[in-house]
C-alpha positions in Angstrom: 136.0 56.1 116.8 132.5 57.4 116.3 131.6 57.1 120.0 129.1 59.3 121.6 129.5 60.5 125.2 126.9 57.9 126.2 128.9 55.2 124.5 132.1 56.3 126.1 130.5 56.5 129.5 129.0 53.0 129.1 132.4 51.5 128.2 134.6 53.3 130.7 132.2 53.6 133.7 132.8 57.3 133.8 129.8 59.7 133.9 129.0 61.8 130.9 129.4 65.1 132.9 132.9 63.9 134.1 133.9 63.0 130.5 132.7 66.4 129.4 134.9 68.2 132.1 137.9 66.1 131.1 137.5 67.1 127.4 137.2 70.8 128.3 140.3 70.6 130.5 138.4 71.2 133.8 139.3 67.8 135.3 142.4 65.7 135.2 141.5 61.9 135.5 143.2 59.8 138.2 145.5 57.0 136.9 142.9 54.3 137.0 140.3 56.4 135.2 142.9 57.4 132.6 143.7 53.7 132.0 140.0 53.0 131.5 139.8 55.7 128.9 143.0 54.5 127.2 141.7 50.9 127.0 138.4 52.0 125.5 140.2 54.2 122.9 142.8 51.5 122.1 145.8 53.7 123.0 148.2 53.7 125.8 147.6 55.8 128.9 151.1 57.4 128.4 150.2 58.5 124.8 146.8 59.8 125.9 148.3 62.0 128.6 151.4 63.1 126.6 152.1 66.7 125.8 153.7 65.7 122.5 151.0 66.1 119.8 153.1 64.4 117.1 154.2 65.9 113.8 150.7 65.9 112.3 149.2 68.1 115.0 152.2 70.2 116.0 151.0 73.4 114.3 147.6 73.3 116.1 149.4 72.6 119.4 151.7 75.6 118.8 148.7 77.8 118.0 147.0 76.9 121.2 150.2 77.3 123.3 151.0 80.7 121.7 147.9 82.3 123.2 147.3 83.8 119.8 143.6 82.9 119.8 143.2 84.8 123.1 144.9 87.8 121.5 142.6 87.9 118.5 139.6 90.1 119.0 137.1 87.3 118.3 134.4 88.7 120.4 134.4 91.9 118.3 133.3 89.8 115.3 130.7 87.8 117.3 132.9 84.7 117.4 132.9 82.5 120.5 136.4 81.1 121.1 134.8 77.8 122.3 133.4 77.4 118.7 136.9 77.8 117.4 138.2 75.1 119.8 135.3 72.8 118.8 136.4 73.2 115.2 140.0 72.3 116.2 138.8 69.3 118.1 136.3 68.1 115.4 138.7 68.2 112.4 142.2 68.5 113.8 144.1 67.2 110.7 142.2 69.5 108.4 142.7 72.5 110.6 146.4 71.5 111.0 146.8 71.7 107.2 145.1 75.1 107.2 147.2 76.5 110.0 150.4 75.2 108.4 149.5 77.0 105.2 148.9 80.2 107.0 152.2 79.9 108.9 154.1 79.2 105.7 152.5 82.1 103.9 153.3 84.4 106.8 156.9 83.3 106.8 157.3 83.6 103.0 156.0 87.2 103.1 157.8 88.1 106.4 154.5 88.7 108.2 154.7 88.9 111.9 152.1 89.1 114.7 151.8 92.8 114.3 150.5 92.3 110.7 147.7 90.0 111.9 146.8 92.4 114.7 146.7 95.4 112.3 144.7 93.5 109.8 142.2 92.6 112.5 142.0 96.2 113.6 141.4 97.4 110.0 138.6 94.8 109.6 137.0 96.0 112.8 137.2 99.6 111.6 135.5 98.6 108.3 132.7 96.7 110.2 132.0 99.9 112.1 132.3 102.2 109.1 135.3 103.7 111.0 133.0 105.6 113.3 133.0 105.1 117.1 130.4 107.2 119.0 131.9 106.5 122.4 135.2 108.0 121.3 133.5 111.0 119.8 131.7 111.6 123.1 134.9 111.2 125.0 136.6 113.9 122.9 133.6 116.2 123.4 133.7 115.6 127.2 137.5 116.3 127.2 137.0 119.6 125.4 134.3 120.6 127.9 136.4 119.5 130.9 139.4 121.6 129.8 137.2 124.6 128.7 138.1 124.3 125.0 135.7 125.9 122.5 134.2 123.1 120.4 134.2 125.3 117.3 137.8 126.6 117.6 140.7 124.5 116.4 143.3 123.5 119.1 146.9 124.8 119.0 150.1 123.4 120.5 150.0 125.6 123.5 146.6 124.2 124.6 147.7 120.6 124.1 150.9 121.3 126.1 148.9 122.9 128.9 146.7 119.8 129.3 149.7 117.4 129.3 151.7 119.5 131.8 149.1 120.8 134.1 146.6 118.0 134.2 148.7 114.9 133.7 152.1 116.2 135.1 153.9 115.1 131.9 157.2 116.6 131.0 157.7 117.2 127.3 161.1 117.0 125.7 160.8 118.5 122.2 164.2 117.2 121.0 164.2 114.2 123.3 165.0 111.6 120.7 167.9 113.5 119.1 170.4 111.7 121.5 169.3 108.3 120.2 170.4 107.7 116.6 168.7 104.2 116.6 165.3 105.9 117.2 165.6 108.3 114.3 162.5 106.7 112.6 160.3 107.1 115.7 158.1 110.2 116.2 157.7 109.8 120.0 158.5 107.7 123.0 156.7 107.9 126.3 158.6 107.0 129.5 156.0 106.0 132.1 158.3 106.0 135.1 159.6 109.5 134.3 156.2 110.6 133.0 158.2 112.2 130.1 157.1 112.4 126.4 160.2 112.4 124.2 159.5 113.9 120.7 161.4 113.8 117.4 162.6 117.3 116.5 162.2 116.5 112.8 158.4 116.4 113.1 156.3 119.2 111.6 154.2 121.3 114.0 151.0 119.4 112.9 152.7 116.0 113.5 153.8 117.2 116.9 150.3 118.4 117.8 148.9 115.0 116.8 151.4 113.1 119.0 150.5 115.4 122.0 146.7 114.9 121.4 147.3 111.2 121.1 149.2 111.2 124.4 146.2 113.0 126.0 144.0 110.3 124.6 146.0 107.6 126.3 145.7 109.3 129.7 142.2 110.7 129.4 140.8 107.3 128.3 143.0 105.5 130.8 144.2 103.0 128.1 146.3 100.1 129.3 148.2 98.2 128.2 149.5 100.6 125.6 152.5 101.0 123.2 155.1 103.5 124.5 156.6 104.2 121.1 155.2 105.3 117.8 156.2 102.1 115.9 154.3 99.0 115.0 157.4 96.9 115.9 156.6 97.6 119.6 153.2 96.0 119.4 153.0 92.7 121.4 149.3 92.1 121.6 146.0 93.1 120.0 145.1 95.1 123.0 148.1 97.3 122.2 146.8 97.8 118.7 143.3 98.5 119.9 144.3 101.0 122.5 146.7 102.7 120.1 143.8 103.0 117.6 141.5 104.5 120.3 144.1 107.1 121.3 144.7 108.0 117.7 140.9 108.2 116.9 140.4 110.3 120.0 143.2 112.7 118.9 141.6 113.3 115.5 138.2 113.9 117.2 139.8 116.3 119.7 141.6 118.3 117.1 138.7 118.5 114.6 135.4 118.7 116.4 132.8 116.5 114.8 129.7 118.7 114.4 131.5 121.9 113.4 133.5 120.0 110.7 130.3 118.3 109.4 128.8 121.8 109.0 131.9 122.9 107.1 131.6 119.9 104.8 127.8 120.5 104.3 128.5 124.1 103.2 131.4 123.1 100.8 129.7 120.1 99.3 126.4 121.7 98.7 128.0 124.2 96.3 128.0 123.4 92.5 131.8 123.5 92.3 134.6 122.7 94.7 138.0 124.1 94.9 140.6 121.7 96.1 142.5 124.7 97.5 140.0 124.7 100.3 141.7 121.6 101.6 144.9 123.6 102.1 142.9 126.2 104.0 141.4 123.5 106.3 144.9 122.1 106.9 146.1 125.5 108.1 143.0 126.3 110.1 143.0 123.1 112.1 146.8 122.7 112.2 146.7 119.1 111.1 148.3 116.8 108.6 146.5 115.6 105.4 146.2 112.2 107.0 144.3 113.6 110.0 142.1 115.8 107.8 141.0 112.9 105.6 140.5 110.6 108.5 138.0 113.1 109.9 135.9 112.6 106.7 134.6 109.6 108.6 131.8 111.9 109.8 130.1 111.4 106.4 129.6 107.7 107.0 127.8 108.3 110.3 125.8 111.4 109.4 125.2 111.1 105.7 125.1 107.3 105.5 127.8 107.2 102.8 129.5 103.9 103.5 131.0 103.3 100.1 134.2 105.1 100.9 138.0 104.4 100.7 141.1 106.1 102.1 144.7 105.4 101.3 148.1 106.9 101.6 150.8 106.5 98.9 154.5 106.8 99.6 157.0 107.5 96.8 160.8 107.7 96.7 162.2 109.0 93.3 165.3 106.8 93.5 163.1 103.7 93.7 160.4 105.0 91.3 157.9 102.9 93.1 154.6 103.9 94.7 154.0 102.0 98.0 150.6 101.9 99.6 151.4 102.1 103.3 147.9 102.9 104.8 144.5 102.0 103.6 140.9 101.6 104.7 138.1 100.3 102.4 134.4 100.6 103.2 133.5 99.4 99.7 133.6 96.0 97.9 135.8 96.9 94.9 138.9 98.1 96.8 138.7 95.5 99.6 139.0 92.7 97.2 142.7 93.5 96.6 143.5 95.6 99.7 147.0 95.1 101.0 148.3 93.3 97.9 152.0 92.8 98.4 154.8 93.7 96.0 152.7 95.0 93.1 152.7 98.4 91.3 149.7 100.3 92.3 147.9 102.2 89.5 149.6 105.4 88.6 146.4 106.9 87.3 145.1 107.4 90.9 144.9 111.0 92.0 147.4 110.5 94.8 150.0 109.3 92.4 149.3 112.2 90.0 149.6 114.7 92.8 152.9 113.2 94.0 154.4 113.6 90.5 153.2 117.2 90.4 155.1 117.9 93.7 158.2 116.1 92.6 158.3 118.0 89.3 157.7 121.4 90.9 160.5 120.9 93.5 158.5 123.0 95.9 157.6 122.4 99.5 154.0 123.5 99.0 151.5 120.7 98.9 149.5 119.9 95.7 145.7 119.3 95.9 143.3 117.9 93.4 139.9 116.5 92.6 139.0 113.7 90.2 136.3 111.2 89.2 137.7 107.7 89.0 136.0 104.8 87.4 137.2 101.3 88.2 137.9 99.4 85.0 136.1 96.2 85.6 133.2 97.1 87.8 132.4 100.5 86.3 131.9 102.0 89.8 132.7 105.7 89.8 134.2 107.6 92.8 134.7 111.3 93.5 138.2 111.6 94.9 139.9 114.4 96.8 143.7 114.3 97.3 146.7 116.0 98.8 150.4 115.3 98.2 153.5 116.9 99.6 157.2 116.3 100.4 157.4 114.3 103.6 158.7 116.4 106.5 159.7 113.4 108.6 161.5 111.2 106.0 164.1 112.9 103.8 163.6 112.4 100.1 160.2 110.9 100.5 156.8 112.1 99.1 153.3 111.2 100.4 149.9 111.4 98.8 146.7 110.8 100.6 143.3 110.4 99.0 139.7 109.8 99.9 137.1 108.5 97.5 133.3 108.4 97.8 131.3 106.2 95.4 129.0 108.4 93.3 125.7 106.6 93.9 122.3 108.2 94.5 123.0 108.8 98.2 126.3 110.5 97.5 124.8 112.8 94.8 122.3 114.0 97.4 125.1 115.5 99.5 127.9 116.1 97.0 126.4 118.7 94.6 129.6 119.5 92.8 129.8 115.8 91.6 127.9 117.1 88.5 130.7 119.6 87.6 131.8 118.6 84.1 135.1 120.4 84.5 136.3 117.7 87.0 138.8 115.4 85.3 137.6 111.8 84.8 140.0 108.9 84.7 139.6 105.1 84.3 141.7 103.4 87.0 142.6 100.0 88.2 144.3 98.6 91.2 147.7 97.3 90.2 149.6 97.2 86.9 150.2 93.4 87.2 146.4 92.7 87.0 145.4 95.5 84.6 144.0 94.9 81.1 143.7 98.5 80.1 145.6 98.7 76.8 148.0 101.4 75.8 148.3 102.9 79.3 150.9 105.6 79.3 151.3 105.4 83.1 151.9 101.6 83.2 154.9 100.7 85.3 155.2 97.0 84.6 153.6 94.5 82.2 150.3 92.8 83.3 152.2 89.6 84.2 149.6 88.2 86.7 146.8 88.9 84.2 148.7 87.2 81.4 149.5 84.2 83.6 145.8 83.9 84.5 144.9 84.0 80.8 147.4 81.3 80.0 146.0 79.0 82.7 142.5 79.6 81.5 143.6 78.8 77.9 145.0 75.5 79.1 141.7 74.7 81.0 139.6 75.6 77.9 141.8 73.4 75.6 141.6 70.4 78.0 137.9 70.8 78.2 137.5 70.7 74.4 139.9 67.7 74.0 138.2 65.7 76.7 134.7 66.6 75.5 
């Protein structure tokens, strides 16, 4: 109605401070004051006090009742929740339309709360260049407390000793074998029994990571926390955040920050780089390719190289489809299309090529490689390292992980082998559906989205010419 607080106060006889407290939900007006408000606003007192928002505002009301806003880590991004509520109050119908659209998109793509939480977590990692000093310091303190040499990789016996002796946790190596419905889980922690149930199908490095992660939950005293290694068990953003902290801690515990940075400095200052060194590092640290490449986050903090991406491809031969199931982008080009659903990712990527090499060889040994990759449209060039292997956990599945660092002036200062002319160079794109590279031998599907975009643009251009 365009009334200010002063106007409303004058017409109702209620003080401005009292009206402000009513609007913020701190006060509930008595019947006579409610009636005065209703008369001034030309509505009934019953309607004004009703819990039914009506069909136009139902999505906004559902959003507020769901507690979803409280679960989102708004404070991490410098957003005051009161500002969000002001926006809801100031333009409710417009916000309603926006919320309805988000809900519809989520339903159409089968997105649940866990997807929103994981996306928020990934955005938080990207804002911090995936480096968290407090967790690095906690991992160093943990090594010191349990008398672990910072320069020496951990082994399973050391991790077991900490869990059993320090935290009185019982470990069941084959604990999930009795539960067929949990075949896809790697671990479950039973808090009442203080028992860690492990999946016997895990490799030794996967088992070590689960143990290091469990140490992280207890050492950092993280609560609430998920008790199973599955995103379906996530019920709040705090679960996702604490799960991330425990995982980050585990990586930092297994691969000590400064000793690994020294290793990278020595390897990257050489004029050439052998990707076989990656296999040596995997064996030395007793970690998976995922953990090894996640530890490359030290270059963002210590070398200032923030134009980096990491992703993991999953491939099943019977489906002949590469699925991107884990990704992190600290650069503009990849983030633009990160998480695209139901599209064929470029098979020119190093991770895809390495997976095909492993499938063709029919061997269990991993394949490693190095490549320069230039994005088709932007011309940005990245130096990429990758590892692919047959998955030990999922039968008939292959995984390929890759890290890419943009070759700008800062990167060339540290990565001396980037000038090696023997490194293969490939032009790449993000997905086949959007790719305009002609005569691509690796193309999986036609560029249908690109063609649709061109047809739409042609219609716009023709209309513009006709209408002058």
